[in-house]
N, C-alpha and C positions, 0 to 999 in steps of 0.2 A: 048565697049561703047564709044561713041563720045561725048564730052563735048563741048558745045559752049555757050558763054555769053548770058545772058538774054536780050531780047529786052527791051530797056529802054523806059518808059512812064513818062509823065509829067503831073501832075494834072491840068495844065493850058491848056492843049490841048483841042481842041473842044470835047464836050461830045460824039457826035456820033463816032468820030474817036476812042476814048478810048473803047467805048462799042463794036465796030466792032472789034477792036484789041482782046479784051477779049474773044469774041465769036470765033474768029479765032484760037487763040493760047491756050486759056484755062486759061491765067494768066495776070496779069499786075505787073510790077516791078517798083517801084517809089524809085529811090535813095535818101536816106536822106530826106525824106518827114515828118519825125517827128524830132522836136528839139532834138539835141543831148544832152542837158542838161536834157530835161525831161526824156529821156531814161536812162542816167546815175543815175539820182535820183532814178528811180524805181529800177535799177540794184543794187545801194546801198542798198536799202531797203531789196531787196531779199538776197543779200550777208549777211546782218545782221542775217538772219535766218539760213543760211548755215554754219555759223562758229560753230565748228572748222574744218569742213570737207573741206570746200572750203574758201579760203582766197583771198586777193587782192595783185596784184603787186603794186609797188610805183606809177604807172600810173592809177591803179584802174581796171585793168583787172582780171577776175576771175582766180584763179589757184587751182589745187587741192592740199590739204595740208595732207590729210589722205588717206586710201584706196579708189580705185575707186568704184563707185556704179552705179546701173541703175534702171530704173523706175520699181517699185514694189518690190524691194528688201527691206531688213530692214532698211538700212540706208535712202533710199529714202522714206520709209513710216514714218520715224521719223521726217524728215525735211519738207516734203511736206504739211502737214496740216498747219505748220507755215506759209508757203508762201500762202496758200489758204485763211488764215484769215486776210491777210493784205488788207486794205481798198484801198490803192494805187494801188495794183495789179488789183482789180476788176473794179475800176473806170477809170483806164487808157484807156480802150476801149470806154469809153462814152465821151472822151475829144473831143472838135470841131475838132482837127487836124485829129483824126481817123474817126469821123463821116463823115467829108467831103469826105474822100476816099471812104468809103463805099457807100455813096450816088452816087458816080460815077457808081457804079455797080447795086445797089439795089434800087435806088431812094431816094427822101428826106424821105419818110416814111418807114424806114427801121427798122428792129428788131435786136438787138444785142443779142445773146444767152447768158444766164447767166453762162454758162459753160465756165469759163476762164481757160487756160491752161498754165503752165510754163514748158519749157522744159530744162532739166540739162544733157548735154551730157559730161560725163567725159571721159578722155583718158583711154586706156588699158582695154577696155570692147569691143573689136572687136566682131561682132556678135550680140550684143545687141541693135544696132541702128534700127530706124524705117525702116521696109522694104517697097517696092513699095505698095501703097495702094490708094483708092479712100474714100474720106469722104461720098460720095453718099451711100456707103456700111456700113461703120462704124458708121454714124449718121443717118442712114435711111432717107436720105435727098433727096429732089427733085432738079431739075435743077437751081432753082433760089437761092439756098443756095450757099455761097461762104465762103472760109476761109481767114482770115487775119492774118498774121505773121510779127512780128517786131523784127529787131535785136537790141538788148539792148547794144551791143559793137561791135566792129569790129571782123569779122570772117574770117579767112584765110582758104586755101584748106586743112590745116591739121586739122580743128576743127569740122568736121562733118556738112558740110554745107548742107542746104535744096536744093534740086533739083528737077525739074520738067520735066515730059515727055510732050513736047509741043504737041497740037492737039489730046492728048489722050481721051480728054472729048468727042469727036465727035462720038465715038463709043458706048456710054452709059456705064452702069455699068457691069463690067466684073465679070467672075467667080473667086473665091479665093481658096486658099489652105492653110494649116497650115505652118507656118514658125517662125523661131527664131526672137526676136526682140519684140519692142513695138508693142502692139496690137495683136500679134500671128498669123496673116494671112498676106499673100501677094496675090496681084491680079495677074491675068494673064498678061504677057508681050509677045507681038508678035514678031516673029523673025526680022521682018523688022524695029522694033521700037529701033533703036541704038543711036538715037540722043537725049540727054537730055540737058537741059539749067540749067546753074548755074553760078554764080559769087562770087568772094569774096565779102562780105557784109561790109558795113560801119554802124557804129552805127546811128540808125534812118532810116535805109533802111526798106521798107515794100513790102512784097509780097502778093498779093491777087490772089487766084486761084479758079477756078470752082469746084464744088462739085463732078464733074466726072473727074477731071484732076488727073493723077497718079502722086504722088509725094513720095519722100523718103529721108531719111538722109543719107549722107556719114558717114563712119566710122570716129570717132575722133582718129587719129593716132599721136596726139602731145604727147610731153613727160609730160607736166603737164597742158596744156591750157584747160580750161572747157569752153563749148559754152552754154550760157544761153539766152533764147529767150522767147517770150510770144505770144500766138495766141488765137483766138476765131473764132466762126462762126456767120454768120449773113445771113439774107434773107429780102426780101421785106415783109413788116408787112401784116400778114394775110395768108401768105403761109404756108402750112403744116409743123408742127414741131413735131418730135417724142418726146414723153414725158420725156425720160430719158435725153435729152438735157437741161432739167430745173434743173436737179441735179448738185450738186458740182462734179467737175472732181475727179474721185475715191472714191466719197462719198459712193459708193455701195459696196466698199471692205475695206475702212478704218473705224473702229469703231469711232463713235463720230464726224465724218467729215460731219456736216449737216449744213444747213443755219443758224440755230439758233446759233451754235458755231462760224460760220463764220462772223455773223454780230455782235456778242457780243463785245463791245469795239469800235465800229466804231463811228466817230465823227458826220457823217451825216446819215439820213435816206434816202436821195434822191434816191439812188440806191440800196436800200434794197427792196427785193420782187417787184420789177418793173415789173416782168415777170408774176406775178400772174394774171389770168384772160385773158391770151393770147387766141384769139378767135379760133385757128384752131389747137388743139393738136390732136394727134392719138397715 
């Protein structure tokens, strides 16, 4: 595998240039496109829910304080509903800064999926990271859907960085087979596809990727550093959306994790049930 740095984009570039790059590479990488203070505020709120399993360094970075865990195990199932019930977590992707970036790909009238996802990559769980996959398969999504991922703190090469296979979207949706790690499946990787794009992340970096772009997480090989990030999916309003994307992330398998329990205690109704009545579900 050859790792090359991401091609950098700037939200102020001409729209045609950004969309052409997105269609050519299958992703757009915007360094520090979201205010670091906003990201740190959300990170602090999430870390409050992860205590005592994950704590903070004096500088505020997340570190493992107890045994490592992975998505779907007992500890994760204990802490994840607490994160899912955070109003700040769900409304983060409706902020103007994020909406502006999504507009660059999907247009002014875009739809943010209600399924918001937090990623918690602890060290000492080699083999449990997310294998190479395409969201077009896992989300049953068409070509106008894209993912948007945000680094809530600095992420170095030991912490399980997200990496993409450039131009992999051009061949459409690939066959999959069972694999260890988050999601349980891996898509086919061709022998000539050896160049992956990845960079160390700074707090506030944003990665937007095409629904068919192959992406994966590197293993977290740090001693105690934890990588925490957030992501969701979006599309142009009216594009087909598979109905399970309107459910809470992992609500299908964690008892009691539903929208009523998530919205209970929120201060505002503005982003509650905003997705009801979406015109093109299947």
